[in-house]
N, C-alpha and C positions, 0 to 999 in steps of 0.2 A: 259055405262061402266064407272066405276070410279077407279081411281088409287091413291093409297095412299102410302106413304113412312113411314116406321117404322124403328126404330134403332136396335131392338132386340127382342128376344122372350117375354120379359117382357112387351114391348110396344104392341105386338101382343095379349097377354093375356088381356090387358086392352081396346083393340080396340072393340068398340060397333058396332056390325054388325047389317046391315038393317034387317028389320023382313022378312026374305025370308027363303026358304027352300033350302039351300045349301046341295047337296048331294055328290059332288065330289069336289076334289081339285087337283091342280098340284103344285109340288115343282120344281122350277126353281134353277139350282145350276151349279157351275163351278168346275170341278176337275183340280186343278193347274198343277199337274204333273201326268204322267201315273203311275198307282197303281196296284198292286197285291193285291186282297182283297178276304178274305175267306167269302162266303156268304151262310151260313148255309148249307142246304143240296144241293144247287147248286155247292158248292165247291169253289176251288180258281178261280177267274176271274181276268183277265187282262183287265183293263179300260184303254181307251185312255184318254190323257189330253183332256179338252174341256167342252163344255157345255151340259147340260142334263135336260130332263123334265121327271119327274116322275108323272104318274097320280094315284090317289087313290080315296077312297070314305069312307064315314063313314054315316050311316043312322042317327045316334044320336051322339051328342058330337063332331062335326066336329073340333070345336076349340081345344078341348082336344087331339084330334088325331094330329092335326098339331103341337101343343105344344110339344107334345112327340116327333115327328120327329124332331123339331128343338132343342131339349135338347140334350146336349152332354152326359148328365149322364142319362143312361137308360139301362134296360135289353135288349139285342138284341133279336128281336122277328121276325119282318117282314124283307124281303130282304132288303128294303130301309135303314132299321136300320143299317146294316152292312156297307153300303157304306157312309152314312151320319157319321158315327163314325170316317171316316178317316179325319185326321188333315188337308188334303189337300183340302177338300171340303169348298166352300165359297158359301153360299145361295145368290140367287140374287133376287127371287121372289116367290110369292104365289098367285095362281088364285083359287077363290072360285067360284063354278059354280052349277047352277040348272040342268045342263045337266048330264047324266047319265056317269058314269066313263067310260064305254067302248065306248061310242059315242065321249065323249070329247078326249079320246085318238086316236081314228081314225081320229079325224079332226086335230090332232097335227102333224106337220111335223117333220121328223126325221128319223133316220135309227135304226133299232133294231140290236144291237150288243150282248145282252144277252137274248137269247130265255128263256121264261117262268118268267123272272124276274118280280116280282109283280103280276104275273097272273097265278099261278098254279091252281087256282080254276076259272079262266075265263071261262065262257060258250059261249062267243061270238067270240071266235077265234082271239083274238087280238094279240097273239103271245108273246107280252111282255107289260108291263106297263111302261117301262123305255125306253126312246129314246134319242139317241146320236144326238145333234142338229148341232154339228161341232165345229170348233176351237173357242177358246175364242176370241170375238171380242172386242176391245177397244171401238168400235162405239156402241155396245149394253151396255158396262158399262163404260160410258166416265168418270165417276168421280172416279170408283173404291173404293166406301166407303164401310162401312160396313152395310149400309141401306139395307133394304129388301122392295121391291115393293110389294104391295099387290093390286091385280086386282079383282074387284067384277064384275062378268058377269052374 
């Protein structure tokens, strides 16, 4: 496993990825304050302040998908777009994986607080591809910089 620190989405776009078949990814982020967010057809959702993990996939162009998620200027399409557009969100990490989306999601600890979030088409019964990990810990983010960790697994 390799861990890289990047400063922002521009640095991620120039990151040269190893020659692997990454099919899924995880976005690790903190929601700094409780927020009421309108999430497309899911409606208004009250999110707790804390750390979250979102698991997604892209059969092709995974880098473009992640860059789209990291961008603040985009048309809101996926459930995660609505949440990431919140100015109280701070990205903390990205995981790229060769493991399938649902398997990676199942292996991820956390609590489902929004059923069907990112999983309306899931056929493996995940319930949600967004997990609440818990309160923001200064131990997990000791420097609280704007850097984003990228983990290749």
